[in-house]
KELUM-903960 format. One record per atom (N, C-alpha, C): x, z, y; residue in three letters. Coordinates in steps of 0.2 Angstrom, whole numbers, padded with zeros to 4 digits, always signed. Example, Ala and Ser with C-alpha at 12.3 -4.5 7.8 and 13.67 -1.06 7.14 Angstrom:
2
+0066+0039-0028Ala+0062+0039-0022Ala+0066+0039-0016Ala+0064+0035-0011Ser+0068+0036-0005Ser+0064+0039+0000Ser
//
This chain:
78
-0054-0021+0029Met-0049-0023+0024Met-0043-0017+0026Met-0042-0015+0033Glu-0038-0009+0032Glu-0039-0002+0030Glu-0048+0000+0031Asn-0050+0006+0029Asn-0048+0006+0020Asn-0049+0000+0019Ile-0050+0001+0011Ile-0043+0002+0007Ile-0038-0002+0012Ile-0030-0001+0008Ile-0028+0007+0010Ile-0031+0010+0016Lys-0030+0017+0017Lys-0034+0021+0011Lys-0039+0021+0010Glu-0042+0023+0004Glu-0039+0022-0001Glu-0037+0017-0004Leu-0032+0016-0010Leu-0026+0019-0008Leu-0023+0019-0003Ile-0016+0026-0002Ile-0017+0032-0003Ile-0023+0034-0001Ile-0027+0041+0000Ile-0028+0042-0010Ile-0030+0038-0012Asn-0031+0039-0019Asn-0025+0040-0023Asn-0020+0035-0021Asn-0014+0035-0026Asn-0008+0042-0022Asn-0010+0044-0016Ser-0006+0050-0016Ser-0010+0057-0018Ser-0014+0058-0024Lys-0018+0062-0025Lys-0020+0066-0021Lys-0024+0063-0016Gly-0028+0065-0010Gly-0024+0069-0004Gly-0019+0070-0005Gln-0014+0073-0001Gln-0014+0072+0008Gln-0015+0065+0009Leu-0015+0062+0015Leu-0024+0060+0016Leu-0023+0059+0023Thr-0029+0059+0027Thr-0028+0052+0031Thr-0033+0048+0030Ala-0035+0041+0033Ala-0031+0043+0041Ala-0031+0047+0045Glu-0031+0048+0051Glu-0022+0049+0051Glu-0019+0050+0046Glu-0011+0052+0044Glu-0006+0045+0044Glu-0012+0040+0041Ile-0009+0034+0039Ile-0009+0028+0046Ile-0002+0027+0049Lys+0000+0024+0054Lys+0003+0017+0052Lys+0003+0011+0058Glu+0005+0005+0054Glu+0013+0006+0054Glu+0018+0012+0055Asp+0023+0012+0054Asp+0026+0018+0049Asp+0020+0020+0046Ser+0020+0027+0041Ser+0024+0023+0035Ser+0029+0026+0033Ser+0032+0024+0025Ser+0032+0030+0022Ser+0028+0025+0015Leu+0026+0026+0009Leu+0029+0029+0007Leu+0036+0028+0006Ile+0042+0032+0003Ile+0042+0036+0005Ile+0048+0035+0010Glu+0050+0041+0015Glu+0044+0047+0020Glu+0041+0045+0020Glu+0036+0049+0025Glu+0030+0052+0020Glu+0027+0048+0016Phe+0025+0052+0011Phe+0026+0054+0004Phe+0031+0052+0003Gly+0036+0053-0004Gly+0031+0050-0009Gly+0030+0043-0008Phe+0027+0039-0016Phe+0034+0038-0018Phe+0032+0037-0025Asp+0039+0037-0030Asp+0037+0030-0033Asp+0039+0026-0037Ser+0041+0021-0039Ser+0033+0020-0044Ser+0032+0024-0046Leu+0025+0023-0052Leu+0020+0023-0046Leu+0020+0027-0042Gln+0012+0027-0037Gln+0013+0020-0034Gln+0019+0019-0030Met+0019+0010-0028Met+0018+0006-0033Met+0018+0004-0039Ile+0017+0000-0043Ile+0008+0001-0043Ile+0006+0006-0045Gln-0001+0007-0045Gln-0005+0005-0039Gln-0002+0007-0034Leu-0004+0006-0026Leu-0006-0002-0027Leu+0001-0007-0030Ile+0001-0012-0031Ile-0005-0016-0035Ile-0007-0012-0040Ile-0012-0016-0045Ile-0018-0013-0043Ile-0020-0008-0041Asp-0025-0004-0036Asp-0029-0012-0031Asp-0023-0012-0028Ile-0026-0017-0022Ile-0026-0025-0025Ile-0023-0028-0029Glu-0023-0032-0034Glu-0030-0033-0037Glu-0032-0028-0041Glu-0038-0027-0042Glu-0044-0029-0037Glu-0043-0023-0032His-0049-0023-0028His-0050-0029-0025His-0045-0033-0022Phe-0047-0039-0018Phe-0047-0045-0023Phe-0045-0044-0029Asp-0045-0051-0035Asp-0040-0055-0033Asp-0034-0055-0032Phe-0029-0059-0031Phe-0021-0055-0033Phe-0017-0058-0036Met-0012-0057-0036Met-0005-0058-0031Met-0001-0052-0029Phe+0005-0054-0025Phe+0008-0058-0028Phe+0013-0061-0023Asp+0019-0067-0025Asp+0023-0062-0028Asp+0027-0062-0032Glu+0033-0059-0035Glu+0040-0058-0030Glu+0039-0064-0026Glu+0046-0064-0021Glu+0043-0059-0013Glu+0037-0057-0014Asp+0034-0053-0007Asp+0036-0045-0010Asp+0037-0045-0017Leu+0036-0038-0020Leu+0044-0035-0020Leu+0046-0033-0013Phe+0053-0030-0011Phe+0052-0024-0008Phe+0055-0020-0009Val+0055-0015-0005Val+0055-0013+0004Val+0058-0018+0005Glu+0055-0019+0013Glu+0050-0022+0015Glu+0048-0026+0013Gly+0039-0029+0011Gly+0034-0024+0011Gly+0038-0018+0007Leu+0031-0015+0004Leu+0033-0006+0008Leu+0038-0006+0012Ser+0040+0000+0016Ser+0035+0005+0019Ser+0031+0001+0023Thr+0026+0002+0027Thr+0018+0001+0027Thr+0014+0005+0031Phe+0007+0003+0028Phe+0007-0004+0032Phe+0009-0005+0038Gly+0009-0011+0042Gly+0010-0016+0038Gly+0018-0016+0034Ser+0020-0021+0030Ser+0016-0023+0023Ser+0013-0018+0022Phe+0008-0019+0015Phe+0003-0023+0017Phe-0001-0022+0023Met-0006-0025+0025Met-0006-0032+0027Met+0002-0033+0029Arg+0004-0042+0031Arg+0004-0043+0025Arg+0007-0041+0020Leu+0007-0046+0012Leu+0000-0046+0011Leu-0005-0041+0011Val-0012-0042+0008Val-0015-0047+0012Val-0014-0047+0019Glu-0019-0052+0022Glu-0015-0059+0021Glu-0008-0060+0020Lys-0004-0066+0018Lys-0008-0069+0012Lys-0009-0064+0006Ala-0011-0067-0001Ala-0018-0068+0000Ala-0024-0065+0003Ile-0031-0067+0004Ile-0032-0072+0008Ile
//
């Protein structure tokens, strides 16, 4: 699951990242420069890939701010 989410992050970064650069505490917004549209697309891509929907109450900036927090939300949802 971790590698798949990293791949989706890389795809949404337009190939500007590598899997090695993505660490648990990596900030998608501050460190990698993701904007709101990239974050929304990443959420959609993850939901489609794993065939589930995030709970709306889980979709807040703090919960999606790092790779690790994203991983925890996906693990919780599936």
